[in-house]
N, C-alpha and C positions, 0 to 999 in steps of 0.2 A: 350319452361323456360318460357316467360314471364306469363305463364298459372301456372306452380310455384308455383311460390315469388306471385301472389299475390293469391295461393289457401291458404300458409304460412301466410299471410298476416290475412288471414278470418281467417284460425286459431289461431291463436296466440290474435286478438281484442275477440273470444268468449273467450277462456282461457287465461285469464294476469294474473288475480286472482291469478290460480292454481301452475304458471308455477311461479309464485315470491314468492310464500308460497310454492314451494319446491326446490328454491333460497334459500330462508334464510336459510331450514332443510338442505341444506346438508353444504352452512357455520358453523353451531351452529354443527355437527356433525362431522366437520373437528376439530372442538375449542377446542369439548371432547375428538376428539382423539389424534388430539395434545397434549395434556396435563398428557392426561392419558399411553399416549405411550413414551413423551418425558419427564417427569418431572421437569431436567434440563437440561441447557443448557452454553454456555462458547460461550463469545462477546469481543473484542478486542474493546477497549477503545483508541485515542493517542488527543497525539496536547490535551494534561491537560497542562496548564504555572507552573512551576516549578518557590517556589517561598523558600525566603530566609530566615524569618527576624532575627532578629541581642537578646541574649539572652541579661539580663538583664549586667552577666557577660559582654561580652563584647563590649555594652556600654557602662562600665563604666569606663573600662581601652582602652577606644579610639580605640577600633578593628572592622577591616572591612573586605570585600568580596574587592579584588583591581582583581578578573581575571573575566574573562568572565563568566555568571555559562550556558548553553547546556539550549535551549530555551524554551521545550517542552519532557514531562513524554512519556510512550504508557505503557496499564495495561491491562490484559488481566484477566474476572473474571468469575464465577459462579454463578446461581442462576438461579431460575424460573422462564422463561421465561415474563411469567406477571409481572416481578419483572425487572427485568434488561433488559429488551429488548427495554425498550424507550430510556434510561439513556447515557448521551453527555460528554464530557470531563469536560465540564460547574459547571456537578454535584459533583464532583474530586477535592481536592488540593493533593500536589504534596505541600511536605517540607520537603528543606535540615534540616536531624537535627545537628544544633552546639553543643552540650550542650556538647559538650568531648572536647570544645577549649578555652583553655588557653593561646596563646602565638602565636605568629604568625609565621605561617613554610605555611609550604603545607599540607596540611588534605584530603582525601581522607574517604567522608559523606556520608553516605545510604538515599537513600530518603524514605519515607514515605508519605501513598495516605490513604487517609481518603475522609470521601465521603461529599457531606451536604446533601444530606435524610437521610430518614429512610430505606431506601430499605434493604432487607436482600440478602448478594452476601459474594460470597469468594475471597477474591484477587488470584491469581494464582500465577501470574506471572511479573513484575515490570521491566521497561526497559526505560531506564534505571539502577539501581540495585544503583551502588548511583553513588558522580561526586566527582571531585578533585576540590578544592578551595585552591587559595590564600589570607592567612589571613596577617592584615597586624596591623601596627598602626598606625593609622594621630594622627597625627602631626601640628601645626602652631607653626612658628616662628621666628622670628623677624631677618631681615638680615642689616647690609647698607649697600652703596650702590657707589659704585665706584666710579666717573667717570673719564671718556676720553676722549681722543679728537686727538686719534691721526695720522689722515689725514689735522689737515690746517699749511696754515703758516706763519709766521710774517716779518714785511721787518725791514732794521738793525735799530735798537734805539728802536723796542719795547721788552718787556717781561713779557711772561705768564706761571706764574709755577701750579704743579699741585694742590696746594693749592687754585690755581683763577678757576681752573675747579671742580663749583658742580654738585651736582648731587638736583630736583625737583620732587618727595624725596628725602631726605637722605636719609629714610628706609619704610622700603617695608616686607613684611608679607607674609608668605609662608607654604600652608598644604597642607601635603604629606605625602608617608611614614616616619614613620619616621628612615629607617635604610636611605633614599635617603638626606633628609633635615639635617643627623648626617652627613653628605660623601661633605656635602657643605663648602667649605675654602673664595671661597667672592664672590660679584654679580658686575659684572661690563656696569656701561650701558653704550655706549661707541658714542659721536656728528657720527651725518652720515653724520657732514660738509665736502666737503672739498674742499681745497684752503686758498687764503693768505685773511689774516685780520684784519686788526689794531684797532678798536674797542669795543667793549663789546659785546656779540649777545648770543640770546640762541637763540639753531637748539631741533632738535627730536634725540631720539635714539634710539642704538639697545639692546637687554639687552639680556647677556652673564650671564652663572652661572655655574661658573667653583669646583671642587674635586683634589680630591687630585694631585699631580706632574701636575697640569694643563689643569686636562679632562675635558674637557667641554658637559655639563650635559642638554641633554636635556628638556624640561618644561613639559613634556605628563605625562599628569598624577597627577602633580603640579598643582593646583590655587594658583594663584597672586592677591595680594591687588589690582595694579593694574602697567601693561606691556607700560606706557605711563609719562614717564620719559625723563624730562623738563635736558637738560642738559646747561648751565651758563657756558659763558666765559666771565673772567674780564681780558681787556687788560693794559699794564699798558709803562711807559712813563720810561726807562732805559739813567743813565745819568753815567761819570767817574766823583766825586768830587774830591777836592785837599783838605786834609784838614788842619782845623787849629782853631787856641784856642787862652786863652784870659789871661794876665796874670793879676794877680786881685792886691790891696792893696800894692801895692809899692806907696814911699816917693814922690811928686809931681818933685823933684829932685833927682831921681834917672835916671836911660838915659838905656833904658825900651830896647833896640837897642844890649844896650853889652853882655843883657845875647845869647849866642847860643845854639840852636838843633835844635834833626833833630824828625818826628813825623812816629811813623813806626803801623800801613802803613802810607803811603802822601796819598794816594787818596781810596777812595769807589768806589763800580759801584751801585748806589742809585735805585730802579724806585717807580716813587711815578704815584700812579692813575687819575691823570690828568697833567693838564700842566703845573703850578706851577715851577717844576723843570725845564723849561723853563730861569727861570728869574735865576736860582744858578751859578754862577760859581765855589762857593767852599763852603763849609758844616763848620759849630763851633759847635764846637760839647762838650763846654766845657768851666771850669777857670781855673788854679790852683794861688792857693797861694802863692804869691814870699815867704813867710814864712817860706813854708813848702818843698824850696827848699836850699836843703845842696847836695856839693861834692860826688860823690859816689853811689848815690842814684838816680833812676829813679819815674817819674812820673804814674801812671795810669789815665786815666782818661773813661769814662763807655761811649760807643756809644750810642747815644739815639740818633732815628732819631724821625720826625715828623707826629703824627697820620696817620697810612694810606699806610705812603711809605713804603718799604721795600728793609731791606742790603744781596746786592743780596754778596757780597764781601765774606760775614759771621763773620767779627772781632765783639768782642761783645765788644774790649777796644783801644786805643789805647794807643803806650808806649812811652813817651817823653823822649826825652835822651839826658839831657842836657853833653852842650859841654863845660867843668870847673876843667878838670884836672888839670888846672894848681890854681888851687882856692885853698883859706885853710877857716881856720874855729880854728878861734878864739874866748878868753871868757874875757868882761873886766865887772870887775865892779863900775856900775855908780852910782856917793853919792847924794841925795836929791838935792845939786845945782845945780843939774841937772830936775830937777822936775818940773813936772807943771798942777796945777790944774786947766778945766776948764766950763764953765757955774756950775757953783758951785748955786744951789738953795738959792733964799732969804729967806727964811724961816730957815736956818741951816750955822752953825759956821763951816767948814769942812778944819780936820787938817792932811798930813800924819802923821801913825807911823809908816811906813818902810824908814828907815832911807838907802838903796842901794839896788841895784840889779844886779846878776849876768845878765850880756848880752851875748849873743854867735852872733858874725859876719860874713857872708860868702863871698869873695868878690878874688881878684886876689890877688894874693901875694906881690904882690909890692905896692898893695891901704896898704890894709888890716897891712899890716904889720907897716902901717908909722902911723896909729889909736893911740889913747886915748882916759882911760875911759871922757874926760871933751868933746870929740867930736859927744857923744850921747845925744839924748833928749829922757826924758821919757815925755807925755801928757796921765794924765787923765782924761781922756774926759765924765764929771757927764753928762753930757745929755743922760737923759729915763733912767736913772741908776735911780731905787728903791731906794730910800737912807730912811736909819732908825735912829734911835735915838745909838747909842755905833756904837762897832767895827767892819767894817766890812772887805769879800778884795771887790775891782772888780779891773775892767781889764786897762791896762796901756797898750800906742802904743809908740813902742819907733825905735826914726827912725837916720840916719847920716847924722850928720849936715853938709852945707856945698854942691855946686852947679853937679850939673856931676854927680853923687854918682856911680859911678860900684860897690860896697858893700854895702850889706843885713840882717836888723837882722832878724835871722829867731829865730823861736822857735814863742808863746804865750805867757804873762806875768801879772802876777795881783799885785797889791800895796794892804795897807792895812790903811783905813781911817777911822778917829776917824769923829762923824758928834753931834754936840750936838744943838738943838733947839734956837735960837732964845730967848732971853729976858728970858728961865729956870735958 
C-alpha cells in the first residue's frame, strides 16, 4: 500500500501540469454544456423587506398605516443562470401599492416587486401577492384635564371642593386615530394620595381616558404630550358665621334699637384659605340706609366675601325682613321756616328758592300720628357742593326733632337755591 501511494505522488509530480490543464478544460466544458443545455433557470429569493411608502395624498390628509405589516416577501424568478444565480434579497424592492387609498379603512393591497439592478429576469410569483392593512386618519387634539382626589380625607372644620383640586398641566394634547380621539369625552388625572390631609399638598396622579358611557380607553396607540400630571390640593378652614349689617344715615336723636328685623339666612358657612377665619365671630355683609326702609318692604343686601373666601352655603343675597307691621307712613308739608343753610361759601350770597317740600315719615302709628310739620328740620349743607351763579338743585337732609325718636324720614330730598357772587 505504501508503495502504491508513493508511486502516485511520483506520477503527480511528473505530470501535474497536464492534470491541472485537464481540470480547467473539464470545468469550462461543464459551463458550456450548462449554458447550452440549461439556458434558463428558476430561483426563489426569500426575506425581501416589505416597505410602505405613503403617497402625497395620504400625507396631505393625515392618513397612516396603523396595522402591522408582514415583515418579508418571497419571489420566484426565471432567467439566465449567469443573470440571476447570484441575486439576493437585498437586490430587490417590495412595496405596498397605496395609490388607491383615499380614506381610512381596511384595504387589501398588492405588493409590487422591482429590482435594484439591471439584471434580466422574469417575475413568476410573489408570496404574499397582497397584504391587508388598516389605514387611519391620525390627528392631534387638545383636552382639558379633570383633577380628582377620591382617596383623601379631611378633618372636621376643613373643606376642599372640586375647584380646589387642580391639575398641572391643566390641558394635554393627544395624537392618534381620529376615531379614537373623537370618542374621548373626558381626561381624568386621579391623585395617588391616600389618607387624611389638613393643609395644601401636591401629589402625583394616574391618568384615565374615558369615552362614551364612561368606558375607559387604553392609551395604546396614542401619543400623549405628557403623562406626568401633578395634582394640587388646596385646603380651606370652614366656619359658620352669623350675619350682621349696619343701618346708616339715621339722625343722632334716633333710637336705632327700636328697629326690629330678622336676617334670612341668619348665618353662612364660610371657608377661608388661611387662619384669618379663626378671628371672626360674625360676618358684616353691608349697610342699609334708613331712608330706604318703609312698611311692607323687604331689603336685600348682596353677600360679597373677602377675596379668597368661599360661600359654602351658596346664598348670594341676604333678605332683611323688618318687623314694622304696626308702623305707618305719613306725608307732611314742611315750609322754609324750618330750612337751614350751612357751610355757604364766602364768595356767594345764597338764598332759598324753594318755599316748602313734602316730606314722608315712617314710624310707629302712635308716634307718627302726633307729628306736625314743625317737628321737621330741613338742613341744606353746601359743604363740597360745586355752586355756580344762578339757581340749582342741591340735596337736603330732613330729620325729626326730639331725642329718642322712633320715626324717621323716608326717601331723598332736594331744594332749589340761588347763588349770587358777592360784589357783582
